N, C-alpha and C positions, 0 to 999 in steps of 0.2 A: 504494500500500500504506500501511496505517496501522500504526504501531509504537508499542507502549506496554509498559513493563516487559519488554522483550526479546522480546515476542511480536508477530508480524506477522499482519495479517488484511486481506482486501480491503475497500475502501470500499463503503458502500452506494450505491445509485443516486442518492439525494438528496444525499449528501456529494459524490459525483463531479460532479454537475451544478452544485452550488453553488460548489465550488472552481474548476471550469472557467469558470463565468461570471465569477467574481472575477478570474481570470487573464486572460481575454479582455478584460474591461473595463479592467483596469490597462494592458494592452498598447495597446489602441485609444486610451484617454485620454492615455497617455504620449506615444505617437507623434503624436497630434493636437496636443498642446501644443507639440511640437517644430516642427511645421509652422506653427502659429499665431504662435509667437514669432519664427520665422525665424532661429533661432540654431543651426541645423545639424541635419540629419536623421541617421538611422542610416546607417552605411556602405553598406549594401545599397541603401537608398532614394536616398542621394546618388549612388551609382554609376549607378543607373537614370536619375536626372535628367541626369547627364552623358552617358550613352549616348544618351538621348533627344535631346539637343541636336545630336549629330552624325549621328544616324540618322533623325530625324523619326518615330520610333516612340514611341507614347505611353508614359508612365511605368507605368501600370497593366499594359499588355501586357508590358513588360520585367520587371516584378515577378512577374507570373504565370509568365513563362518561367523566371525564377530558381527559383520554387517547384517547377515541373514538373521541372527539371533536378535539383534537390536531392532530390525524391521518387524519381527514378530512381536517383540515387546511393545513396540509402538501401537500395534493393532490391539493388544490386550489392554493397554492403558487407556486408549481412546474408546475402547469398547465398540469398535466398528471397523469393518474392513473397507478401506478406501483403496481400491486397486490402483488408481492413478498415483497415490502417495507411495504405495508399496513398490510399484514399478519404477517410480522416480528414484526411490532409495537405491534400488538395484542398479539402475542406469548410472547413478552417480558413482557407485562403487567401481563399476567397470570403466567409466571414463577417467576417474581419478587414477586407477591402477595403470591404465595405458599411458596417460600423460606423465605421471611420475616416473614410470619406467624409462621413458625417452629422455626426460629432463635431467634426472639424477645421473644417468650415464654420461650426458654431455658435461655436467659440472665435474664429475669424477675425472673425465678425460682432460679437463683444464688443470688438474693437479692440485685441487684445493686441499686434499689430504696431506700434501707435502708442504703446505704453507705454514708459517710460524704459528705457534699455539695461540698467541694473543689475537692474531688476525682471524683464525678459525673461530675463536670464542665470540668475537664481535659479529662476524658473519652469522654464526649460529643464533645469537640472540636477536639479530634483525630478522632472521628466517622464522623463528618461532613467533615473533611479533606479527609477521605477515600471515602466518597460519591463523592466529587469533582474529586478525582483522577480516580475513576471508570468511571465517565462521560467523562473525557478526553480520557480514553482508548477506551470506546465503541464508542464515536463519531469519533475517528480516524479510528477505525476498520470498522465502517459502515456495520457490519454484521447483527445484530439484535439490534434495539434501542428501548428504551421506547419512545413513540410518542412525549412526551413533550421535551425530550432531542433531538430528531430528529428535532423538530420544532426550537429549539434553535440553533442548528448547521446550519440548512438551512438559517435562518435569519442572523446568524453571518456572513456567507460568501456572501449571496446575497445582504444584505442591510447595514451591519456594517463593511465592509472591514476587516473581520476576527477578530474583537475586541470581545473577549469572555466576557470581563467585561461589555460592554454595552449591548450585547445581553442577558446576564444572568440577569442583573439588570432589563431590560424591561420585561423579562419572569417572574421574581418574583414580579413585580409591581402589576399584576392582582390579584394573590392570597392574597397579603398583603392588597389590597383594599377590597377584599371580606371579609377578617377577620375584617378589620376596620369597614366596613358597618354593620356586625353582632354586633360588639361591640357597635356601635352608636345606634343600634336598641334595643339591649337587656341589655347593660351594662355588658355583660359577654364576656370574651376572653379566649379561650382554646388553649392549645398546642403551645403557643408562649412564648419563653424564650430566654436565651442567645444563644443557638444553632441556633435558627431561625434567630436572628439578625446577628450572625456571618456569616451564609450562605448568607443572603441578601447582606451583605457588601463585603464579600471576596471570595465567591465561584468562581466568574468569574476570579479573579486574580489567584486562585489556579489552575483552569482548564488551563489557559494560560501558567502558569509556568510548570504544569505537562506535557503539550504538548512537552516541550523541555527537561524535566528531567526524566520522567518515560517512559521507552521504547522509547528513542529518535529517533530510526530508523523507528518507526511506524508513518506514516504521513497521513494527510487527503487525501481522494480521491475526488478531486474537480469536477470530471466528474459527480458526483451524485447530485450536487447542481444546 
């Protein structure tokens, strides 16, 4: 929804596609930089890496399973099956996987893993901030969402009075516990570093701030929750 002077109206198709493209690219580029700098993945990606280590199941398959479970959880919470929403969740997972696979390979070939530590830390913190901004855009747009991000925004407004910080912290608690469980079982911890901890502590704050500062006239459509 687009709000100006207290009046709300639907976005045009062109506006929707443009904002969705920006959000998707921010998400893919941000996540790709976290991979290329090797300074910590998002909690969900990190937990998938750790589960992959003990199960021998590939990370993409685990991430797809996460997305499918989250999409089913969305149906249960909303108490209705919206096939457009469910299909959109799955399309986002596929598009995101394809784009991030191309982009992170490009950045890795640039040699970011060989850059000095302080440069990689700065790039990684910028990258995870981009991820949070992208989530703010796509959650407000409500066009096509990653099912986990959709689950977060649903719980944010249904149970946490719009508090992005709380909903995001609870969302990240599960994958962090999964990684912790793997570490306690094996003594090995993968894909968790400064970027992961920064996301866990601050992504909710950045999302809530971005709601007001990045495309401020783009507002949440509460009818979908």
